PyMOL Python script that loads the backbone (N, CA, C, O; Angstrom):
from pymol import cmd

cmd.read_pdbstr("""\
ATOM      1  N   MET A   1     -10.658  -6.819  19.786  1.00  0.00           N
ATOM      2  CA  MET A   1     -11.412  -5.796  19.048  1.00  0.00           C
ATOM      3  C   MET A   1     -12.788  -6.352  18.678  1.00  0.00           C
ATOM      4  O   MET A   1     -12.888  -7.433  18.099  1.00  0.00           O
ATOM      5  N   THR A   2     -13.831  -5.622  19.009  1.00  0.00           N
ATOM      6  CA  THR A   2     -15.179  -6.082  18.712  1.00  0.00           C
ATOM      7  C   THR A   2     -15.519  -5.845  17.250  1.00  0.00           C
ATOM      8  O   THR A   2     -14.908  -4.996  16.601  1.00  0.00           O
ATOM      9  N   SER A   3     -16.482  -6.580  16.731  1.00  0.00           N
ATOM     10  CA  SER A   3     -16.872  -6.419  15.332  1.00  0.00           C
ATOM     11  C   SER A   3     -17.445  -5.031  15.081  1.00  0.00           C
ATOM     12  O   SER A   3     -17.280  -4.480  13.993  1.00  0.00           O
ATOM     13  N   GLU A   4     -18.121  -4.457  16.081  1.00  0.00           N
ATOM     14  CA  GLU A   4     -18.676  -3.110  15.932  1.00  0.00           C
ATOM     15  C   GLU A   4     -17.561  -2.096  15.722  1.00  0.00           C
ATOM     16  O   GLU A   4     -17.641  -1.248  14.833  1.00  0.00           O
ATOM     17  N   LEU A   5     -16.525  -2.189  16.544  1.00  0.00           N
ATOM     18  CA  LEU A   5     -15.406  -1.258  16.442  1.00  0.00           C
ATOM     19  C   LEU A   5     -14.708  -1.421  15.096  1.00  0.00           C
ATOM     20  O   LEU A   5     -14.348  -0.438  14.448  1.00  0.00           O
ATOM     21  N   LEU A   6     -14.523  -2.662  14.689  1.00  0.00           N
ATOM     22  CA  LEU A   6     -13.883  -2.939  13.407  1.00  0.00           C
ATOM     23  C   LEU A   6     -14.716  -2.384  12.256  1.00  0.00           C
ATOM     24  O   LEU A   6     -14.173  -1.794  11.322  1.00  0.00           O
ATOM     25  N   ALA A   7     -16.034  -2.570  12.321  1.00  0.00           N
ATOM     26  CA  ALA A   7     -16.925  -2.059  11.280  1.00  0.00           C
ATOM     27  C   ALA A   7     -16.846  -0.543  11.205  1.00  0.00           C
ATOM     28  O   ALA A   7     -16.862   0.029  10.115  1.00  0.00           O
ATOM     29  N   GLY A   8     -16.760   0.108  12.355  1.00  0.00           N
ATOM     30  CA  GLY A   8     -16.658   1.562  12.391  1.00  0.00           C
ATOM     31  C   GLY A   8     -15.383   2.035  11.725  1.00  0.00           C
ATOM     32  O   GLY A   8     -15.402   2.997  10.957  1.00  0.00           O
ATOM     33  N   LYS A   9     -14.275   1.369  12.012  1.00  0.00           N
ATOM     34  CA  LYS A   9     -12.998   1.741  11.402  1.00  0.00           C
ATOM     35  C   LYS A   9     -13.021   1.480   9.903  1.00  0.00           C
ATOM     36  O   LYS A   9     -12.499   2.278   9.124  1.00  0.00           O
ATOM     37  N   THR A  10     -13.624   0.369   9.498  1.00  0.00           N
ATOM     38  CA  THR A  10     -13.726   0.054   8.077  1.00  0.00           C
ATOM     39  C   THR A  10     -14.538   1.111   7.358  1.00  0.00           C
ATOM     40  O   THR A  10     -14.176   1.529   6.258  1.00  0.00           O
ATOM     41  N   ALA A  11     -15.641   1.553   7.968  1.00  0.00           N
ATOM     42  CA  ALA A  11     -16.491   2.585   7.379  1.00  0.00           C
ATOM     43  C   ALA A  11     -15.709   3.879   7.205  1.00  0.00           C
ATOM     44  O   ALA A  11     -15.827   4.551   6.181  1.00  0.00           O
ATOM     45  N   LEU A  12     -14.908   4.227   8.212  1.00  0.00           N
ATOM     46  CA  LEU A  12     -14.094   5.441   8.138  1.00  0.00           C
ATOM     47  C   LEU A  12     -13.092   5.352   6.989  1.00  0.00           C
ATOM     48  O   LEU A  12     -12.949   6.290   6.205  1.00  0.00           O
ATOM     49  N   VAL A  13     -12.408   4.224   6.901  1.00  0.00           N
ATOM     50  CA  VAL A  13     -11.400   4.047   5.855  1.00  0.00           C
ATOM     51  C   VAL A  13     -12.055   4.065   4.473  1.00  0.00           C
ATOM     52  O   VAL A  13     -11.528   4.673   3.541  1.00  0.00           O
ATOM     53  N   THR A  14     -13.210   3.396   4.342  1.00  0.00           N
ATOM     54  CA  THR A  14     -13.914   3.344   3.060  1.00  0.00           C
ATOM     55  C   THR A  14     -14.424   4.723   2.669  1.00  0.00           C
ATOM     56  O   THR A  14     -14.345   5.111   1.503  1.00  0.00           O
ATOM     57  N   GLY A  15     -14.945   5.463   3.640  1.00  0.00           N
ATOM     58  CA  GLY A  15     -15.490   6.792   3.377  1.00  0.00           C
ATOM     59  C   GLY A  15     -14.410   7.809   3.058  1.00  0.00           C
ATOM     60  O   GLY A  15     -14.666   8.787   2.356  1.00  0.00           O
ATOM     61  N   SER A  16     -13.206   7.587   3.566  1.00  0.00           N
ATOM     62  CA  SER A  16     -12.109   8.537   3.351  1.00  0.00           C
ATOM     63  C   SER A  16     -10.876   7.779   2.874  1.00  0.00           C
ATOM     64  O   SER A  16      -9.889   7.655   3.599  1.00  0.00           O
ATOM     65  N   SER A  17     -10.948   7.276   1.652  1.00  0.00           N
ATOM     66  CA  SER A  17      -9.856   6.454   1.126  1.00  0.00           C
ATOM     67  C   SER A  17      -8.588   7.258   0.913  1.00  0.00           C
ATOM     68  O   SER A  17      -7.523   6.685   0.685  1.00  0.00           O
ATOM     69  N   ARG A  18      -8.686   8.596   0.985  1.00  0.00           N
ATOM     70  CA  ARG A  18      -7.512   9.452   0.813  1.00  0.00           C
ATOM     71  C   ARG A  18      -7.269  10.240   2.092  1.00  0.00           C
ATOM     72  O   ARG A  18      -8.179  10.403   2.905  1.00  0.00           O
ATOM     73  N   GLY A  19      -6.050  10.728   2.276  1.00  0.00           N
ATOM     74  CA  GLY A  19      -5.723  11.567   3.423  1.00  0.00           C
ATOM     75  C   GLY A  19      -5.835  10.842   4.743  1.00  0.00           C
ATOM     76  O   GLY A  19      -5.112   9.876   4.985  1.00  0.00           O
ATOM     77  N   ILE A  20      -6.745  11.301   5.611  1.00  0.00           N
ATOM     78  CA  ILE A  20      -6.867  10.731   6.956  1.00  0.00           C
ATOM     79  C   ILE A  20      -7.290   9.271   6.899  1.00  0.00           C
ATOM     80  O   ILE A  20      -6.851   8.474   7.728  1.00  0.00           O
ATOM     81  N   GLY A  21      -8.129   8.905   5.944  1.00  0.00           N
ATOM     82  CA  GLY A  21      -8.552   7.514   5.808  1.00  0.00           C
ATOM     83  C   GLY A  21      -7.359   6.602   5.574  1.00  0.00           C
ATOM     84  O   GLY A  21      -7.268   5.511   6.137  1.00  0.00           O
ATOM     85  N   ARG A  22      -6.437   7.077   4.723  1.00  0.00           N
ATOM     86  CA  ARG A  22      -5.221   6.314   4.447  1.00  0.00           C
ATOM     87  C   ARG A  22      -4.376   6.183   5.703  1.00  0.00           C
ATOM     88  O   ARG A  22      -3.814   5.122   5.970  1.00  0.00           O
ATOM     89  N   ALA A  23      -4.285   7.263   6.477  1.00  0.00           N
ATOM     90  CA  ALA A  23      -3.512   7.254   7.718  1.00  0.00           C
ATOM     91  C   ALA A  23      -4.101   6.251   8.703  1.00  0.00           C
ATOM     92  O   ALA A  23      -3.367   5.514   9.361  1.00  0.00           O
ATOM     93  N   ILE A  24      -5.432   6.226   8.802  1.00  0.00           N
ATOM     94  CA  ILE A  24      -6.101   5.282   9.703  1.00  0.00           C
ATOM     95  C   ILE A  24      -5.823   3.853   9.244  1.00  0.00           C
ATOM     96  O   ILE A  24      -5.528   2.979  10.059  1.00  0.00           O
ATOM     97  N   ALA A  25      -5.917   3.625   7.941  1.00  0.00           N
ATOM     98  CA  ALA A  25      -5.693   2.280   7.405  1.00  0.00           C
ATOM     99  C   ALA A  25      -4.278   1.806   7.731  1.00  0.00           C
ATOM    100  O   ALA A  25      -4.076   0.648   8.095  1.00  0.00           O
ATOM    101  N   ILE A  26      -3.297   2.705   7.598  1.00  0.00           N
ATOM    102  CA  ILE A  26      -1.909   2.353   7.901  1.00  0.00           C
ATOM    103  C   ILE A  26      -1.727   2.126   9.403  1.00  0.00           C
ATOM    104  O   ILE A  26      -1.023   1.207   9.821  1.00  0.00           O
ATOM    105  N   ALA A  27      -2.371   2.978  10.208  1.00  0.00           N
ATOM    106  CA  ALA A  27      -2.234   2.890  11.659  1.00  0.00           C
ATOM    107  C   ALA A  27      -2.790   1.570  12.181  1.00  0.00           C
ATOM    108  O   ALA A  27      -2.248   0.998  13.126  1.00  0.00           O
ATOM    109  N   PHE A  28      -3.871   1.084  11.568  1.00  0.00           N
ATOM    110  CA  PHE A  28      -4.484  -0.157  12.029  1.00  0.00           C
ATOM    111  C   PHE A  28      -4.162  -1.313  11.100  1.00  0.00           C
ATOM    112  O   PHE A  28      -4.600  -2.438  11.339  1.00  0.00           O
TER     113      PHE A  28
END
""", "prot")
cmd.dss("prot")
cmd.show_as("cartoon", "prot")
cmd.util.cbc("prot")
cmd.orient("prot")
């Protein structure tokens, strides 16, 4: 996993700490 991809996922999780963001955090 590249740092860019990881940063993008982190931004998504941080921006949406509830609902879908939580699902993404659990998935990864």
